[in-house]
MIFIMI-638667 format. One record per atom (N, C-alpha, C): residue number from 1; atom name; x, y, z. Coordinates in pm, 1 decimal. Example, Ala and Ser with C-alpha at 12.3 -4.5 7.8 and 13.67 -1.06 7.14 Angstrom:
// MIFIMI-638667
+-----+-------+----------+----------+----------+
| num | atome |     east |    north |       up |
+-----+-------+----------+----------+----------+
|   1 |     N |   1319.0 |   -569.0 |    780.0 |
|   1 |    CA |   1230.0 |   -450.0 |    780.0 |
|   1 |     C |   1320.0 |   -330.0 |    780.0 |
|   2 |     N |   1285.0 |   -225.0 |    708.0 |
|   2 |    CA |   1367.0 |   -106.0 |    714.0 |
|   2 |     C |   1290.0 |      3.0 |    787.0 |
+-----+-------+----------+----------+----------+
This chain:
// MIFIMI-638667
+-----+-------+----------+----------+----------+
| num | atome |     east |    north |       up |
+-----+-------+----------+----------+----------+
|   1 |     N |   -445.9 |  -1709.3 |    977.1 |
|   1 |    CA |   -557.9 |  -1653.4 |   1009.5 |
|   1 |     C |   -475.7 |  -1520.4 |   1070.0 |
|   2 |     N |   -484.8 |  -1388.0 |    987.7 |
|   2 |    CA |   -469.8 |  -1229.3 |   1083.9 |
|   2 |     C |   -550.0 |  -1186.7 |   1127.1 |
|   3 |     N |   -513.6 |  -1135.3 |   1299.8 |
|   3 |    CA |   -592.4 |  -1086.1 |   1377.4 |
|   3 |     C |   -506.9 |   -956.7 |   1454.4 |
|   4 |     N |   -602.5 |   -850.7 |   1457.2 |
|   4 |    CA |   -540.6 |   -731.1 |   1491.9 |
|   4 |     C |   -490.8 |   -734.4 |   1636.0 |
|   5 |     N |   -364.6 |   -705.7 |   1712.0 |
|   5 |    CA |   -368.7 |   -745.3 |   1867.9 |
|   5 |     C |   -313.8 |   -572.6 |   1899.8 |
|   6 |     N |   -309.4 |   -508.5 |   1856.6 |
|   6 |    CA |   -311.4 |   -393.1 |   1893.8 |
|   6 |     C |   -300.1 |   -253.0 |   1838.5 |
|   7 |     N |   -377.0 |   -161.0 |   1893.1 |
|   7 |    CA |   -376.3 |    -40.9 |   1812.8 |
|   7 |     C |   -265.2 |     63.0 |   1903.9 |
|   8 |     N |   -210.0 |    151.3 |   1837.9 |
|   8 |    CA |   -125.9 |    297.2 |   1889.1 |
|   8 |     C |   -156.1 |    426.9 |   1842.5 |
|   9 |     N |   -192.1 |    504.0 |   1880.1 |
|   9 |    CA |   -269.6 |    604.0 |   1878.3 |
|   9 |     C |   -249.6 |    762.9 |   1910.0 |
|  10 |     N |   -162.1 |    869.4 |   1828.7 |
|  10 |    CA |   -103.0 |    948.6 |   1907.2 |
|  10 |     C |   -150.0 |   1062.5 |   1829.8 |
|  11 |     N |   -184.2 |   1132.3 |   1896.9 |
|  11 |    CA |   -287.9 |   1274.5 |   1885.7 |
|  11 |     C |   -392.9 |   1263.8 |   1765.6 |
|  12 |     N |   -431.7 |   1185.7 |   1801.4 |
|  12 |    CA |   -604.3 |   1128.6 |   1752.4 |
|  12 |     C |   -710.4 |   1177.5 |   1833.8 |
|  13 |     N |   -752.2 |   1267.8 |   1879.5 |
|  13 |    CA |   -796.1 |   1337.9 |   1954.1 |
|  13 |     C |   -838.8 |   1318.9 |   2037.8 |
|  14 |     N |   -844.8 |   1252.0 |   2156.6 |
|  14 |    CA |   -797.1 |   1288.6 |   2254.2 |
|  14 |     C |   -652.0 |   1169.8 |   2330.9 |
|  15 |     N |   -660.2 |   1113.7 |   2224.7 |
|  15 |    CA |   -565.8 |    955.7 |   2204.7 |
|  15 |     C |   -394.4 |   1081.0 |   2250.3 |
|  16 |     N |   -364.2 |   1123.5 |   2316.6 |
|  16 |    CA |   -213.4 |   1140.6 |   2291.7 |
|  16 |     C |   -120.7 |   1059.7 |   2279.0 |
|  17 |     N |   -118.1 |    977.1 |   2359.1 |
|  17 |    CA |    -20.3 |    858.0 |   2313.8 |
|  17 |     C |    -54.3 |    760.3 |   2369.8 |
|  18 |     N |   -144.7 |    666.8 |   2311.8 |
|  18 |    CA |   -213.1 |    539.2 |   2390.8 |
|  18 |     C |   -219.6 |    412.3 |   2305.4 |
|  19 |     N |   -147.2 |    336.7 |   2384.9 |
|  19 |    CA |   -132.3 |    178.9 |   2300.3 |
|  19 |     C |   -272.0 |     49.5 |   2364.7 |
|  20 |     N |   -314.4 |      6.7 |   2279.5 |
|  20 |    CA |   -429.3 |    -43.0 |   2338.0 |
|  20 |     C |   -405.6 |   -178.6 |   2288.6 |
|  21 |     N |   -461.9 |   -279.4 |   2371.2 |
|  21 |    CA |   -474.1 |   -425.3 |   2279.3 |
|  21 |     C |   -585.0 |   -471.3 |   2278.9 |
|  22 |     N |   -624.9 |   -553.8 |   2167.4 |
|  22 |    CA |   -687.9 |   -590.7 |   2105.4 |
|  22 |     C |   -684.3 |   -795.9 |   2080.6 |
|  23 |     N |   -813.2 |   -811.6 |   2124.2 |
|  23 |    CA |   -799.6 |   -958.2 |   2081.6 |
|  23 |     C |   -920.1 |   -973.1 |   1983.0 |
|  24 |     N |   -950.4 |  -1138.1 |   2005.0 |
|  24 |    CA |  -1060.2 |  -1162.3 |   1908.3 |
|  24 |     C |  -1241.8 |  -1130.1 |   1959.2 |
|  25 |     N |  -1225.7 |  -1109.9 |   2122.3 |
|  25 |    CA |  -1341.4 |  -1048.1 |   2139.6 |
|  25 |     C |  -1302.9 |   -921.9 |   2218.1 |
|  26 |     N |  -1309.1 |   -842.8 |   2200.5 |
|  26 |    CA |  -1297.7 |   -741.0 |   2269.9 |
|  26 |     C |  -1388.1 |   -630.3 |   2312.0 |
|  27 |     N |  -1390.1 |   -587.0 |   2438.7 |
|  27 |    CA |  -1504.0 |   -527.1 |   2520.1 |
|  27 |     C |  -1486.0 |   -386.1 |   2504.9 |
|  28 |     N |  -1522.5 |   -292.0 |   2433.5 |
|  28 |    CA |  -1518.7 |   -159.6 |   2434.5 |
|  28 |     C |  -1616.9 |   -108.5 |   2521.9 |
|  29 |     N |  -1608.8 |    -38.9 |   2640.4 |
|  29 |    CA |  -1662.3 |     15.6 |   2740.3 |
|  29 |     C |  -1635.8 |    158.1 |   2798.4 |
|  30 |     N |  -1704.6 |    256.7 |   2830.7 |
|  30 |    CA |  -1668.4 |    368.5 |   2880.1 |
|  30 |     C |  -1797.9 |    493.0 |   2888.9 |
|  31 |     N |  -1793.4 |    581.8 |   2943.1 |
|  31 |    CA |  -1804.8 |    691.1 |   2997.8 |
|  31 |     C |  -1930.9 |    774.2 |   2825.0 |
|  32 |     N |  -2041.9 |    796.7 |   2787.9 |
|  32 |    CA |  -2011.0 |    898.3 |   2678.2 |
|  32 |     C |  -1912.2 |    994.1 |   2682.4 |
|  33 |     N |  -1815.7 |   1014.7 |   2566.2 |
|  33 |    CA |  -1743.2 |   1107.0 |   2593.6 |
|  33 |     C |  -1636.9 |   1043.5 |   2563.6 |
|  34 |     N |  -1597.3 |    945.3 |   2648.9 |
|  34 |    CA |  -1501.3 |    913.9 |   2682.3 |
|  34 |     C |  -1356.5 |    863.1 |   2552.1 |
|  35 |     N |  -1439.8 |    849.1 |   2450.4 |
|  35 |    CA |  -1339.3 |    819.4 |   2319.8 |
|  35 |     C |  -1354.8 |    680.1 |   2266.6 |
|  36 |     N |  -1458.0 |    579.4 |   2301.4 |
|  36 |    CA |  -1526.8 |    500.6 |   2211.5 |
|  36 |     C |  -1523.6 |    448.6 |   2028.9 |
|  37 |     N |  -1585.8 |    592.2 |   2020.7 |
|  37 |    CA |  -1595.3 |    557.1 |   1849.4 |
|  37 |     C |  -1534.6 |    663.7 |   1811.0 |
|  38 |     N |  -1439.0 |    750.5 |   1835.2 |
|  38 |    CA |  -1275.1 |    799.5 |   1812.3 |
|  38 |     C |  -1186.9 |    662.5 |   1755.0 |
|  39 |     N |  -1200.4 |    592.0 |   1862.2 |
|  39 |    CA |  -1092.4 |    500.5 |   1895.6 |
|  39 |     C |  -1183.0 |    386.6 |   1760.9 |
|  40 |     N |  -1276.8 |    366.4 |   1722.1 |
|  40 |    CA |  -1333.6 |    306.5 |   1645.4 |
|  40 |     C |  -1340.1 |    377.1 |   1508.8 |
|  41 |     N |  -1305.9 |    482.6 |   1499.8 |
|  41 |    CA |  -1302.4 |    547.8 |   1360.7 |
|  41 |     C |  -1165.9 |    559.0 |   1348.6 |
|  42 |     N |  -1060.3 |    561.1 |   1412.0 |
|  42 |    CA |   -932.4 |    532.5 |   1393.6 |
|  42 |     C |   -866.3 |    420.1 |   1341.6 |
|  43 |     N |   -941.0 |    296.4 |   1357.4 |
|  43 |    CA |   -880.0 |    146.9 |   1324.3 |
|  43 |     C |   -946.2 |    173.3 |   1172.2 |
|  44 |     N |  -1069.2 |    210.4 |   1160.3 |
|  44 |    CA |  -1168.1 |    255.2 |   1040.4 |
|  44 |     C |  -1071.5 |    326.6 |    905.4 |
|  45 |     N |  -1009.7 |    401.0 |    938.5 |
|  45 |    CA |   -981.2 |    551.8 |    852.2 |
|  45 |     C |   -815.0 |    465.9 |    820.1 |
|  46 |     N |   -715.2 |    416.0 |    939.1 |
|  46 |    CA |   -618.7 |    366.3 |    919.5 |
|  46 |     C |   -641.0 |    261.0 |    808.9 |
|  47 |     N |   -760.8 |    161.9 |    852.4 |
|  47 |    CA |   -766.9 |     11.8 |    770.4 |
|  47 |     C |   -819.5 |     37.6 |    597.4 |
|  48 |     N |   -906.2 |    104.7 |    608.6 |
|  48 |    CA |   -983.9 |    111.8 |    500.9 |
|  48 |     C |  -1014.6 |    252.1 |    474.1 |
|  49 |     N |   -910.5 |    343.9 |    520.1 |
|  49 |    CA |   -928.1 |    531.9 |    470.3 |
|  49 |     C |  -1074.9 |    563.6 |    477.5 |
|  50 |     N |  -1196.1 |    505.4 |    550.6 |
|  50 |    CA |  -1302.4 |    579.5 |    568.0 |
|  50 |     C |  -1326.7 |    689.4 |    620.3 |
|  51 |     N |  -1358.9 |    774.9 |    540.5 |
|  51 |    CA |  -1414.9 |    890.6 |    660.8 |
|  51 |     C |  -1506.1 |    936.8 |    683.7 |
|  52 |     N |  -1616.6 |    817.8 |    685.2 |
|  52 |    CA |  -1736.9 |    777.2 |    711.6 |
|  52 |     C |  -1774.0 |    783.2 |    870.5 |
|  53 |     N |  -1706.1 |    879.1 |    918.1 |
|  53 |    CA |  -1655.6 |    874.5 |   1123.5 |
|  53 |     C |  -1848.1 |    856.1 |   1172.4 |
|  54 |     N |  -1864.6 |    821.1 |   1270.6 |
|  54 |    CA |  -1991.1 |    829.4 |   1367.5 |
|  54 |     C |  -1991.9 |    926.1 |   1406.8 |
|  55 |     N |  -2136.1 |    977.2 |   1332.7 |
|  55 |    CA |  -2236.7 |   1106.9 |   1347.2 |
|  55 |     C |  -2265.4 |   1125.7 |   1462.8 |
|  56 |     N |  -2274.7 |   1040.3 |   1572.6 |
|  56 |    CA |  -2374.5 |   1058.0 |   1697.8 |
|  56 |     C |  -2352.5 |   1229.9 |   1738.1 |
|  57 |     N |  -2278.2 |   1192.1 |   1761.2 |
|  57 |    CA |  -2223.6 |   1368.7 |   1811.0 |
|  57 |     C |  -2263.3 |   1494.2 |   1744.9 |
|  58 |     N |  -2234.3 |   1459.0 |   1623.0 |
|  58 |    CA |  -2271.7 |   1564.2 |   1530.8 |
|  58 |     C |  -2410.6 |   1671.5 |   1571.4 |
|  59 |     N |  -2347.7 |   1775.1 |   1530.0 |
|  59 |    CA |  -2466.4 |   1892.6 |   1626.3 |
|  59 |     C |  -2612.3 |   1856.3 |   1520.9 |
|  60 |     N |  -2701.2 |   1815.9 |   1576.5 |
|  60 |    CA |  -2832.2 |   1775.4 |   1515.9 |
|  60 |     C |  -2930.7 |   1926.4 |   1520.1 |
|  61 |     N |  -2959.4 |   1887.4 |   1367.1 |
|  61 |    CA |  -3015.8 |   2007.5 |   1242.0 |
|  61 |     C |  -2928.5 |   2140.4 |   1193.1 |
|  62 |     N |  -2818.5 |   2117.0 |   1247.5 |
|  62 |    CA |  -2737.6 |   2261.1 |   1226.6 |
|  62 |     C |  -2675.0 |   2186.6 |   1117.8 |
|  63 |     N |  -2662.0 |   2110.4 |   1028.3 |
|  63 |    CA |  -2548.9 |   2124.4 |    922.2 |
|  63 |     C |  -2422.1 |   2082.8 |    961.4 |
|  64 |     N |  -2370.0 |   2114.2 |   1042.4 |
|  64 |    CA |  -2248.3 |   2094.4 |   1141.3 |
|  64 |     C |  -2200.8 |   1969.2 |   1165.5 |
|  65 |     N |  -2080.0 |   1908.3 |   1082.9 |
|  65 |    CA |  -2028.6 |   1813.0 |   1094.8 |
|  65 |     C |  -1889.3 |   1793.1 |   1196.9 |
|  66 |     N |  -1921.5 |   1759.4 |   1331.4 |
|  66 |    CA |  -1781.1 |   1762.8 |   1449.4 |
|  66 |     C |  -1701.5 |   1667.3 |   1360.8 |
|  67 |     N |  -1692.0 |   1529.3 |   1383.5 |
|  67 |    CA |  -1620.6 |   1442.3 |   1333.5 |
|  67 |     C |  -1530.1 |   1447.2 |   1152.9 |
|  68 |     N |  -1427.6 |   1505.5 |   1171.1 |
|  68 |    CA |  -1359.0 |   1496.5 |   1057.4 |
|  68 |     C |  -1227.4 |   1461.4 |   1080.3 |
|  69 |     N |  -1162.2 |   1432.6 |    997.4 |
|  69 |    CA |  -1006.2 |   1439.1 |   1013.5 |
|  69 |     C |   -966.9 |   1583.1 |   1084.9 |
|  70 |     N |   -978.7 |   1709.3 |   1066.3 |
|  70 |    CA |   -914.3 |   1805.2 |   1101.2 |
|  70 |     C |   -984.7 |   1772.8 |   1276.1 |
|  71 |     N |  -1058.9 |   1781.5 |   1231.7 |
|  71 |    CA |  -1129.9 |   1787.6 |   1400.9 |
|  71 |     C |  -1076.9 |   1646.0 |   1493.3 |
|  72 |     N |  -1056.9 |   1561.6 |   1429.3 |
|  72 |    CA |   -968.0 |   1451.3 |   1518.7 |
|  72 |     C |   -821.5 |   1469.1 |   1545.3 |
|  73 |     N |   -755.3 |   1505.3 |   1461.5 |
|  73 |    CA |   -568.5 |   1563.4 |   1476.1 |
|  73 |     C |   -609.7 |   1722.2 |   1579.8 |
|  74 |     N |   -704.2 |   1815.6 |   1535.2 |
|  74 |    CA |   -671.0 |   1898.7 |   1654.2 |
|  74 |     C |   -753.9 |   1890.7 |   1772.5 |
|  75 |     N |   -784.8 |   1793.2 |   1789.3 |
|  75 |    CA |   -868.1 |   1770.4 |   1905.4 |
|  75 |     C |  -1001.7 |   1857.0 |   1934.8 |
|  76 |     N |  -1130.3 |   1833.3 |   1850.3 |
|  76 |    CA |  -1208.2 |   1955.5 |   1855.5 |
|  76 |     C |  -1279.1 |   1911.6 |   2020.3 |
|  77 |     N |  -1321.2 |   2041.0 |   2082.8 |
|  77 |    CA |  -1352.0 |   2030.9 |   2195.1 |
|  77 |     C |  -1525.2 |   2096.2 |   2207.1 |
|  78 |     N |  -1514.3 |   2206.7 |   2165.8 |
|  78 |    CA |  -1614.1 |   2268.7 |   2169.3 |
|  78 |     C |  -1658.7 |   2346.1 |   2025.7 |
|  79 |     N |  -1716.9 |   2251.6 |   1937.2 |
|  79 |    CA |  -1782.7 |   2308.5 |   1790.0 |
|  79 |     C |  -1875.9 |   2472.2 |   1832.2 |
|  80 |     N |  -1941.9 |   2483.8 |   1895.8 |
|  80 |    CA |  -2003.9 |   2584.7 |   1872.7 |
|  80 |     C |  -1911.4 |   2708.2 |   1870.2 |
|  81 |     N |  -1816.0 |   2689.5 |   2037.8 |
|  81 |    CA |  -1718.5 |   2799.4 |   2051.8 |
|  81 |     C |  -1597.3 |   2795.0 |   1945.6 |
|  82 |     N |  -1588.4 |   2689.5 |   1853.7 |
|  82 |    CA |  -1484.3 |   2682.0 |   1783.7 |
|  82 |     C |  -1345.0 |   2661.0 |   1881.1 |
|  83 |     N |  -1347.8 |   2573.7 |   1939.4 |
|  83 |    CA |  -1264.2 |   2555.5 |   2081.9 |
|  83 |     C |  -1189.5 |   2396.8 |   2035.5 |
|  84 |     N |  -1009.4 |   2479.2 |   1996.3 |
|  84 |    CA |   -978.5 |   2314.7 |   2014.3 |
|  84 |     C |   -843.7 |   2247.7 |   2121.4 |
|  85 |     N |   -834.6 |   2200.5 |   2127.7 |
|  85 |    CA |   -700.9 |   2099.4 |   2219.4 |
|  85 |     C |   -556.2 |   2141.3 |   2125.2 |
|  86 |     N |   -571.9 |   2136.0 |   2024.7 |
|  86 |    CA |   -417.4 |   2201.1 |   1970.0 |
|  86 |     C |   -480.8 |   2321.0 |   1850.0 |
|  87 |     N |   -521.0 |   2424.2 |   1849.6 |
|  87 |    CA |   -557.9 |   2516.4 |   1800.7 |
|  87 |     C |   -437.9 |   2550.8 |   1717.4 |
|  88 |     N |   -460.4 |   2612.4 |   1568.4 |
|  88 |    CA |   -369.4 |   2664.2 |   1535.5 |
|  88 |     C |   -253.5 |   2749.2 |   1558.7 |
|  89 |     N |   -376.6 |   2873.5 |   1680.2 |
|  89 |    CA |   -315.3 |   2961.9 |   1705.2 |
|  89 |     C |   -124.7 |   2905.5 |   1812.9 |
|  90 |     N |   -169.0 |   2766.0 |   1819.5 |
|  90 |    CA |    -48.7 |   2717.7 |   1917.2 |
|  90 |     C |     15.0 |   2666.7 |   1862.0 |
|  91 |     N |     -2.7 |   2563.0 |   1726.9 |
|  91 |    CA |     29.4 |   2466.0 |   1701.9 |
|  91 |     C |      0.9 |   2466.4 |   1495.7 |
|  92 |     N |    142.9 |   2548.3 |   1499.0 |
|  92 |    CA |     77.0 |   2516.9 |   1336.4 |
|  92 |     C |     70.2 |   2418.0 |   1273.9 |
|  93 |     N |    147.8 |   2315.1 |   1271.3 |
|  93 |    CA |    141.1 |   2186.1 |   1241.6 |
|  93 |     C |     93.4 |   2067.1 |   1320.9 |
|  94 |     N |     -7.2 |   1995.0 |   1280.6 |
|  94 |    CA |     20.0 |   1857.0 |   1420.4 |
|  94 |     C |    -41.0 |   1741.9 |   1318.2 |
|  95 |     N |     80.5 |   1639.0 |   1369.3 |
|  95 |    CA |     51.0 |   1511.6 |   1311.9 |
|  95 |     C |     38.9 |   1372.5 |   1399.2 |
|  96 |     N |    -96.1 |   1332.6 |   1324.2 |
|  96 |    CA |   -133.0 |   1229.7 |   1410.7 |
|  96 |     C |   -107.2 |   1114.2 |   1374.3 |
|  97 |     N |    -72.5 |    997.0 |   1424.2 |
|  97 |    CA |    -15.9 |    888.7 |   1366.0 |
|  97 |     C |   -149.3 |    718.3 |   1408.3 |
|  98 |     N |   -195.8 |    665.8 |   1333.7 |
|  98 |    CA |   -265.8 |    539.5 |   1380.1 |
|  98 |     C |   -152.2 |    430.8 |   1344.8 |
|  99 |     N |   -140.1 |    303.1 |   1429.8 |
|  99 |    CA |    -68.8 |    242.3 |   1406.7 |
|  99 |     C |   -147.0 |     74.3 |   1447.6 |
| 100 |     N |   -146.0 |     -6.1 |   1335.7 |
| 100 |    CA |   -216.5 |   -107.7 |   1382.7 |
| 100 |     C |   -121.5 |   -240.2 |   1394.1 |
| 101 |     N |    -84.8 |   -282.7 |   1480.6 |
| 101 |    CA |    -87.8 |   -430.6 |   1465.9 |
| 101 |     C |   -177.1 |   -551.4 |   1437.6 |
| 102 |     N |    -79.1 |   -585.1 |   1376.9 |
| 102 |    CA |   -139.0 |   -762.4 |   1257.7 |
| 102 |     C |   -112.2 |   -851.9 |   1332.0 |
| 103 |     N |   -138.5 |   -976.4 |   1365.7 |
| 103 |    CA |    -25.8 |  -1080.0 |   1386.4 |
| 103 |     C |    -86.6 |  -1232.1 |   1249.9 |
| 104 |     N |    -16.3 |  -1285.9 |   1213.3 |
| 104 |    CA |    -57.1 |  -1364.2 |   1112.3 |
| 104 |     C |     -3.5 |  -1491.1 |   1157.6 |
| 105 |     N |   -117.1 |  -1599.1 |   1234.6 |
| 105 |    CA |    -58.5 |  -1718.2 |   1261.8 |
| 105 |     C |    -13.3 |  -1819.8 |   1165.0 |
| 106 |     N |    -24.8 |  -1815.5 |   1035.0 |
| 106 |    CA |    -54.4 |  -1870.0 |    961.9 |
| 106 |     C |    182.5 |  -1878.2 |    948.2 |
| 107 |     N |    182.7 |  -1768.3 |    927.2 |
| 107 |    CA |    348.1 |  -1722.8 |    901.5 |
| 107 |     C |    388.1 |  -1672.1 |   1056.5 |
| 108 |     N |    390.3 |  -1719.7 |   1128.7 |
| 108 |    CA |    396.2 |  -1662.5 |   1288.6 |
| 108 |     C |    470.4 |  -1553.3 |   1306.5 |
| 109 |     N |    418.9 |  -1437.6 |   1262.4 |
| 109 |    CA |    449.3 |  -1298.3 |   1252.5 |
| 109 |     C |    421.1 |  -1204.7 |   1248.9 |
| 110 |     N |    447.6 |  -1080.7 |   1306.8 |
| 110 |    CA |    368.3 |   -924.9 |   1286.0 |
| 110 |     C |    406.8 |   -839.5 |   1192.9 |
| 111 |     N |    282.7 |   -776.4 |   1202.7 |
| 111 |    CA |    264.2 |   -688.3 |   1091.6 |
| 111 |     C |    191.3 |   -552.6 |   1164.4 |
| 112 |     N |    262.6 |   -440.4 |   1101.3 |
| 112 |    CA |    195.8 |   -318.3 |   1102.3 |
| 112 |     C |    128.8 |   -263.4 |   1010.0 |
| 113 |     N |     57.1 |   -187.9 |   1000.3 |
| 113 |    CA |     -2.3 |   -101.0 |    884.2 |
| 113 |     C |     -4.9 |     25.8 |    987.2 |
| 114 |     N |    -19.1 |    125.0 |    924.8 |
| 114 |    CA |   -110.6 |    243.5 |    987.8 |
| 114 |     C |   -124.9 |    363.9 |    894.1 |
| 115 |     N |   -124.7 |    512.2 |    977.3 |
| 115 |    CA |    -76.8 |    616.1 |    858.1 |
| 115 |     C |    -98.5 |    685.2 |    951.3 |
| 116 |     N |      3.2 |    811.9 |    893.0 |
| 116 |    CA |     23.6 |    969.9 |    947.6 |
| 116 |     C |    -44.6 |   1063.0 |    887.0 |
| 117 |     N |   -112.1 |   1193.3 |    969.3 |
| 117 |    CA |   -170.2 |   1256.5 |    885.7 |
| 117 |     C |   -119.2 |   1376.8 |    918.0 |
| 118 |     N |   -122.4 |   1472.4 |    862.6 |
| 118 |    CA |    -53.8 |   1613.2 |    902.5 |
| 118 |     C |   -165.3 |   1719.3 |    852.7 |
| 119 |     N |   -154.1 |   1757.9 |    961.1 |
| 119 |    CA |   -259.0 |   1928.1 |    946.7 |
| 119 |     C |   -200.0 |   2071.5 |   1012.1 |
| 120 |     N |   -224.7 |   2100.2 |    912.4 |
| 120 |    CA |   -127.3 |   2264.8 |    924.8 |
| 120 |     C |   -257.3 |   2380.5 |    892.2 |
| 121 |     N |   -186.2 |   2486.0 |    939.1 |
| 121 |    CA |   -270.4 |   2608.2 |    931.6 |
| 121 |     C |   -326.2 |   2634.0 |    837.9 |
| 122 |     N |   -270.1 |   2628.2 |    697.1 |
| 122 |    CA |   -326.1 |   2570.3 |    576.7 |
| 122 |     C |   -458.3 |   2509.7 |    534.7 |
| 123 |     N |   -474.2 |   2409.6 |    621.9 |
| 123 |    CA |   -565.1 |   2285.0 |    617.1 |
| 123 |     C |   -548.2 |   2194.4 |    531.7 |
| 124 |     N |   -414.5 |   2220.2 |    436.8 |
| 124 |    CA |   -336.2 |   2116.1 |    328.2 |
| 124 |     C |   -324.3 |   1968.8 |    366.3 |
+-----+-------+----------+----------+----------+
């Protein structure tokens, strides 16, 4: 069986450089806004490329989506004021890294999968 054993997030929302252990049964707890959904969105994005992020914090009734690749990499703080923790005015390019470590017990080896995301001022 192959199981995830660790995640490593760099510049993904509020995770500057975070390594977290994961087990077969992992509790994810924390206050509102502490990054639980952002952490799960990172895993889902790196694992299957899904950008259907948790929309629980999206602005209700305005059609404004807060959870996008750009908002995660740039660390969106306040959508109504267009305020970012890594704004284009200070950081022309920002790189985010999501790495997932796995353990294959059949072959007794570890492997790492993940992605690197670049966000630049031109939003390319």
